[in-house]
Biotite code that builds the C-alpha atoms (Angstrom):
import biotite.structure as struc

atoms = struc.array([
    struc.Atom([8.732, 6.507, 13.213], chain_id="A", res_id=1, res_name="UNK", atom_name="CA", element="C"),
    struc.Atom([11.648, 7.166, 10.909], chain_id="A", res_id=2, res_name="UNK", atom_name="CA", element="C"),
    struc.Atom([11.311, 3.806, 9.156], chain_id="A", res_id=3, res_name="UNK", atom_name="CA", element="C"),
    struc.Atom([7.606, 4.264, 8.610], chain_id="A", res_id=4, res_name="UNK", atom_name="CA", element="C"),
    struc.Atom([8.104, 7.720, 7.141], chain_id="A", res_id=5, res_name="UNK", atom_name="CA", element="C"),
    struc.Atom([10.760, 6.338, 4.775], chain_id="A", res_id=6, res_name="UNK", atom_name="CA", element="C"),
    struc.Atom([8.295, 3.650, 3.635], chain_id="A", res_id=7, res_name="UNK", atom_name="CA", element="C"),
    struc.Atom([5.612, 6.274, 2.991], chain_id="A", res_id=8, res_name="UNK", atom_name="CA", element="C"),
    struc.Atom([8.070, 8.291, 0.924], chain_id="A", res_id=9, res_name="UNK", atom_name="CA", element="C"),
    struc.Atom([9.093, 5.297, -1.128], chain_id="A", res_id=10, res_name="UNK", atom_name="CA", element="C"),
    struc.Atom([5.480, 4.372, -1.762], chain_id="A", res_id=11, res_name="UNK", atom_name="CA", element="C"),
    struc.Atom([4.672, 7.879, -2.907], chain_id="A", res_id=12, res_name="UNK", atom_name="CA", element="C"),
    struc.Atom([7.701, 8.011, -5.202], chain_id="A", res_id=13, res_name="UNK", atom_name="CA", element="C"),
    struc.Atom([7.074, 4.642, -6.752], chain_id="A", res_id=14, res_name="UNK", atom_name="CA", element="C"),
    struc.Atom([3.281, 4.379, -6.996], chain_id="A", res_id=15, res_name="UNK", atom_name="CA", element="C"),
    struc.Atom([2.533, 8.068, -7.595], chain_id="A", res_id=16, res_name="UNK", atom_name="CA", element="C"),
    struc.Atom([-1.000, 8.406, -9.067], chain_id="A", res_id=17, res_name="UNK", atom_name="CA", element="C"),
    struc.Atom([-2.057, 4.946, -7.969], chain_id="A", res_id=18, res_name="UNK", atom_name="CA", element="C"),
    struc.Atom([-2.156, 6.112, -4.346], chain_id="A", res_id=19, res_name="UNK", atom_name="CA", element="C"),
    struc.Atom([-5.418, 7.494, -3.035], chain_id="A", res_id=20, res_name="UNK", atom_name="CA", element="C"),
    struc.Atom([-4.232, 7.873, 0.532], chain_id="A", res_id=21, res_name="UNK", atom_name="CA", element="C"),
    struc.Atom([-1.160, 6.853, 2.540], chain_id="A", res_id=22, res_name="UNK", atom_name="CA", element="C"),
    struc.Atom([-0.410, 7.424, 6.215], chain_id="A", res_id=23, res_name="UNK", atom_name="CA", element="C"),
    struc.Atom([1.550, 6.162, 9.195], chain_id="A", res_id=24, res_name="UNK", atom_name="CA", element="C"),
    struc.Atom([-0.448, 6.938, 12.319], chain_id="A", res_id=25, res_name="UNK", atom_name="CA", element="C"),
    struc.Atom([1.872, 5.136, 14.721], chain_id="A", res_id=26, res_name="UNK", atom_name="CA", element="C"),
    struc.Atom([4.977, 3.004, 14.909], chain_id="A", res_id=27, res_name="UNK", atom_name="CA", element="C"),
    struc.Atom([4.967, -0.178, 12.801], chain_id="A", res_id=28, res_name="UNK", atom_name="CA", element="C"),
    struc.Atom([1.795, 0.837, 10.953], chain_id="A", res_id=29, res_name="UNK", atom_name="CA", element="C"),
    struc.Atom([1.533, 2.082, 7.376], chain_id="A", res_id=30, res_name="UNK", atom_name="CA", element="C"),
    struc.Atom([-1.886, 2.403, 5.736], chain_id="A", res_id=31, res_name="UNK", atom_name="CA", element="C"),
    struc.Atom([-2.215, 2.717, 2.016], chain_id="A", res_id=32, res_name="UNK", atom_name="CA", element="C"),
    struc.Atom([-5.291, 3.042, -0.183], chain_id="A", res_id=33, res_name="UNK", atom_name="CA", element="C"),
    struc.Atom([-4.670, 2.468, -3.886], chain_id="A", res_id=34, res_name="UNK", atom_name="CA", element="C"),
    struc.Atom([-6.781, 2.462, -7.018], chain_id="A", res_id=35, res_name="UNK", atom_name="CA", element="C"),
    struc.Atom([-8.300, -0.950, -7.754], chain_id="A", res_id=36, res_name="UNK", atom_name="CA", element="C"),
    struc.Atom([-6.355, -1.444, -10.953], chain_id="A", res_id=37, res_name="UNK", atom_name="CA", element="C"),
    struc.Atom([-3.075, -0.787, -9.061], chain_id="A", res_id=38, res_name="UNK", atom_name="CA", element="C"),
    struc.Atom([-3.609, -3.378, -6.320], chain_id="A", res_id=39, res_name="UNK", atom_name="CA", element="C"),
    struc.Atom([-1.485, -6.193, -7.821], chain_id="A", res_id=40, res_name="UNK", atom_name="CA", element="C"),
    struc.Atom([1.333, -3.845, -8.753], chain_id="A", res_id=41, res_name="UNK", atom_name="CA", element="C"),
    struc.Atom([1.264, -2.348, -5.290], chain_id="A", res_id=42, res_name="UNK", atom_name="CA", element="C"),
    struc.Atom([1.478, -5.730, -3.595], chain_id="A", res_id=43, res_name="UNK", atom_name="CA", element="C"),
    struc.Atom([4.240, -6.742, -6.023], chain_id="A", res_id=44, res_name="UNK", atom_name="CA", element="C"),
    struc.Atom([6.188, -3.571, -5.085], chain_id="A", res_id=45, res_name="UNK", atom_name="CA", element="C"),
    struc.Atom([5.771, -4.126, -1.330], chain_id="A", res_id=46, res_name="UNK", atom_name="CA", element="C"),
    struc.Atom([6.945, -7.735, -1.539], chain_id="A", res_id=47, res_name="UNK", atom_name="CA", element="C"),
    struc.Atom([9.651, -7.596, -4.224], chain_id="A", res_id=48, res_name="UNK", atom_name="CA", element="C"),
    struc.Atom([11.097, -4.079, -3.874], chain_id="A", res_id=49, res_name="UNK", atom_name="CA", element="C"),
    struc.Atom([10.529, -3.195, -0.230], chain_id="A", res_id=50, res_name="UNK", atom_name="CA", element="C"),
    struc.Atom([10.899, -6.842, 0.823], chain_id="A", res_id=51, res_name="UNK", atom_name="CA", element="C"),
    struc.Atom([7.858, -6.978, 3.060], chain_id="A", res_id=52, res_name="UNK", atom_name="CA", element="C"),
    struc.Atom([7.486, -10.442, 4.501], chain_id="A", res_id=53, res_name="UNK", atom_name="CA", element="C"),
    struc.Atom([4.016, -9.948, 5.956], chain_id="A", res_id=54, res_name="UNK", atom_name="CA", element="C"),
    struc.Atom([1.036, -7.840, 4.852], chain_id="A", res_id=55, res_name="UNK", atom_name="CA", element="C"),
    struc.Atom([-2.052, -7.738, 6.939], chain_id="A", res_id=56, res_name="UNK", atom_name="CA", element="C"),
    struc.Atom([-5.527, -6.334, 6.845], chain_id="A", res_id=57, res_name="UNK", atom_name="CA", element="C"),
    struc.Atom([-5.938, -6.184, 3.120], chain_id="A", res_id=58, res_name="UNK", atom_name="CA", element="C"),
    struc.Atom([-9.513, -5.206, 2.414], chain_id="A", res_id=59, res_name="UNK", atom_name="CA", element="C"),
    struc.Atom([-11.720, -4.569, -0.603], chain_id="A", res_id=60, res_name="UNK", atom_name="CA", element="C"),
    struc.Atom([-15.312, -4.151, -1.571], chain_id="A", res_id=61, res_name="UNK", atom_name="CA", element="C"),
    struc.Atom([-17.215, -7.072, -3.046], chain_id="A", res_id=62, res_name="UNK", atom_name="CA", element="C"),
    struc.Atom([-19.449, -5.696, -5.731], chain_id="A", res_id=63, res_name="UNK", atom_name="CA", element="C"),
    struc.Atom([-20.952, -9.042, -6.601], chain_id="A", res_id=64, res_name="UNK", atom_name="CA", element="C"),
    struc.Atom([-21.825, -9.311, -10.329], chain_id="A", res_id=65, res_name="UNK", atom_name="CA", element="C"),
    struc.Atom([-19.896, -6.087, -11.096], chain_id="A", res_id=66, res_name="UNK", atom_name="CA", element="C"),
    struc.Atom([-16.507, -7.685, -10.502], chain_id="A", res_id=67, res_name="UNK", atom_name="CA", element="C"),
])
């Protein structure tokens, strides 16, 4: 899980206060929870800087009229 730990460290260094929670429970899995207003910047960082080619299981809460 060396690669996953490296990714977690890079996320923590780059996104700092935007991160609510980040973990790597097993090989090839990194879970990150970010503040709503940091979502686009987080995705941009993952794709452009860390060169992720595939992101999966991106979830959010639909608040209806509050969005």
